[in-house]
C-alpha positions in Angstrom: 75.3 95.4 109.3 76.7 93.4 106.6 76.2 96.3 104.3 78.4 98.4 106.0 81.0 95.2 106.2 80.7 94.8 102.5 81.7 98.5 102.3 84.9 97.7 104.1 85.2 94.3 101.7 84.8 95.8 98.3 87.7 98.7 99.1 90.2 95.6 99.7 90.4 95.7 95.8 92.4 99.0 96.4 94.5 97.4 99.3 96.2 95.1 97.3 96.6 97.5 94.2 98.0 99.5 96.2 100.5 97.7 97.9 101.3 95.8 94.8 102.3 99.3 93.6 104.3 100.1 96.6 106.2 96.5 96.5 107.2 97.7 93.1 108.7 100.8 94.3 105.6 103.2 93.3 105.2 105.8 95.7 102.0 107.0 95.7 101.3 110.3 97.2 98.0 111.4 99.7 96.7 113.1 96.8 96.2 110.2 94.4 95.3 108.2 97.3 92.4 110.6 97.5 91.1 109.9 93.9 91.2 106.7 94.6 88.9 107.3 97.5 86.7 109.4 96.0 86.2 107.5 92.7 85.1 104.7 94.0 82.6 106.7 96.3 81.2 108.0 93.7 80.7 105.0 92.2 78.9 103.7 95.3 76.5 107.0 95.4 75.3 106.3 91.7 74.3 102.5 92.4 73.2 102.8 95.9 71.0 105.8 93.7 70.1 103.0 91.0 69.9 100.5 94.2 66.9 102.7 95.5 65.3 103.7 92.4 65.1 99.2 91.9 64.1 99.3 95.0 60.7 101.1 94.2 59.7 98.8 91.7 60.5 95.0 93.6 59.1 93.3 96.9 61.5 92.7 100.0 61.7 88.6 98.6 63.2 89.9 95.1 65.1 92.7 97.2 67.3 90.4 99.0 67.4 87.7 95.5 69.2 90.5 93.7 71.3 91.3 96.1 72.3 87.6 96.4 73.2 86.8 92.5 75.2 90.2 92.5 77.2 89.2 95.4 77.5 86.3 94.6 78.5 86.4 91.2 81.2 89.1 92.5 82.4 86.5 94.7 82.6 84.1 91.5 84.2 86.9 89.3 87.2 86.4 92.2 87.5 83.4 92.8 88.1 83.1 88.8 89.7 86.3 88.4 92.9 84.2 86.5 90.5 82.8 83.7 89.3 86.6 83.8 92.4 87.9 83.3 93.5 85.3 80.3 89.9 86.8 78.6 91.4 90.2 79.0 94.9 89.0 77.6 93.4 88.3 74.6 91.9 91.5 73.9 95.3 93.5 74.9 95.7 93.6 70.9 93.0 96.6 70.9 93.8 99.3 68.9 92.2 102.1 70.5 95.0 102.8 73.1 93.4 104.2 76.4 91.4 101.0 76.6 94.4 98.9 76.3 95.3 100.7 79.1 92.4 99.8 81.5 93.2 96.3 80.3 97.1 96.4 80.9 95.7 97.9 84.3 93.3 95.1 85.5 95.9 92.5 84.6 98.7 94.3 86.4 98.3 97.7 88.7 101.5 98.9 88.3 100.9 99.5 84.8 99.2 102.3 86.1 102.3 104.1 86.2 101.8 104.7 82.0 104.9 107.3 82.5 107.5 105.3 84.6 108.2 107.6 87.0 107.6 105.8 90.1 105.3 108.4 91.3 101.8 107.8 90.7 100.2 111.3 89.6 96.3 112.1 90.1 95.5 111.0 86.6 97.0 107.5 86.8 95.5 107.2 89.9 92.4 107.8 88.4 92.8 105.8 86.0 93.5 103.0 88.2 90.6 103.8 90.5 88.4 102.8 87.2 88.5 99.2 87.2 88.8 98.9 91.5 85.3 100.6 91.2 84.0 97.7 89.2 83.0 96.2 92.6 81.4 99.8 94.3 79.2 100.4 90.7 77.6 96.4 91.6 77.6 96.3 95.5 75.9 99.5 95.8 72.6 97.1 94.1 72.8 94.6 96.9 72.8 97.4 100.0 69.4 96.5 101.5 70.0 97.7 105.3 72.7 101.4 105.9 71.4 104.5 105.8 73.1 105.9 102.1 74.5 108.7 103.7 76.5 106.4 106.7 77.7 104.0 103.8 79.1 106.3 101.5 80.9 108.4 104.8 82.5 105.1 106.0 83.6 103.8 102.0 85.6 107.2 101.7 87.0 106.7 105.0 87.8 103.2 104.1 89.5 104.1 100.9 91.8 106.3 102.8 92.5 104.2 105.2 92.9 101.2 102.9 94.4 102.8 100.1 96.9 104.4 103.0 97.7 101.2 104.2 98.3 98.8 101.6 100.9 101.6 100.2 102.9 101.2 103.5 102.7 97.1 103.7 104.0 97.3 99.9 106.6 99.4 101.2 107.8 97.0 103.6 107.0 93.7 102.8 107.3 91.4 99.5 105.0 91.2 96.8 101.8 89.2 97.7 99.9 86.5 96.5 97.6 87.5 93.7 95.8 84.2 93.7 95.3 84.4 97.7 93.8 87.8 97.3 91.2 86.4 94.4 90.3 83.8 97.4 89.8 85.7 100.1 88.0 88.4 98.5 85.9 85.6 96.7 84.8 83.8 99.6 84.1 87.0 101.5 81.9 88.1 98.7 79.7 84.6 98.6 79.6 84.8 102.7 78.1 88.0 102.0 75.8 86.9 99.2 74.4 84.0 101.4 74.5 86.4 104.2 71.3 88.4 102.3 69.9 85.4 102.1 69.2 84.8 105.4 
């Protein structure tokens, strides 16, 4: 059951990112939301595949410990999100333009609208999906209970629903508290991490 809840938690970033964009007046059409959901789903599929290979060589106890470590460090990463942003900000002077663009999205999701058109194109949605999918790439390694097909189907549905909800909420609400968002995601990841040890 915890793996299915984990799929929901890892999609929360997409909800908050879309809410931030919408709150800044950036429209996110269905095609762009579809790109974000599909990319997150593909990242999870890759991670689940890698997790399956690793599971063949580890005992159930070692696998639970690996799952705990992945989720624990994801939780810490969320809780110390602002510190990580400071580190990324130092890298923003890198001359490689594409890398600098991705760093700017990590620091502020609204930077995904590169042409300032107030409309997130499919290409810009793909750029936004890259940093958002880091959770998916890691969490798949910690999933030991759910059926892969169901997890991927749920990941896709959650991706579509939460990006749509984020776009709606952002358009009608004031900008979110980034610190509160980080604490919420961090605590949820830590709870799920310790749940793997039970």
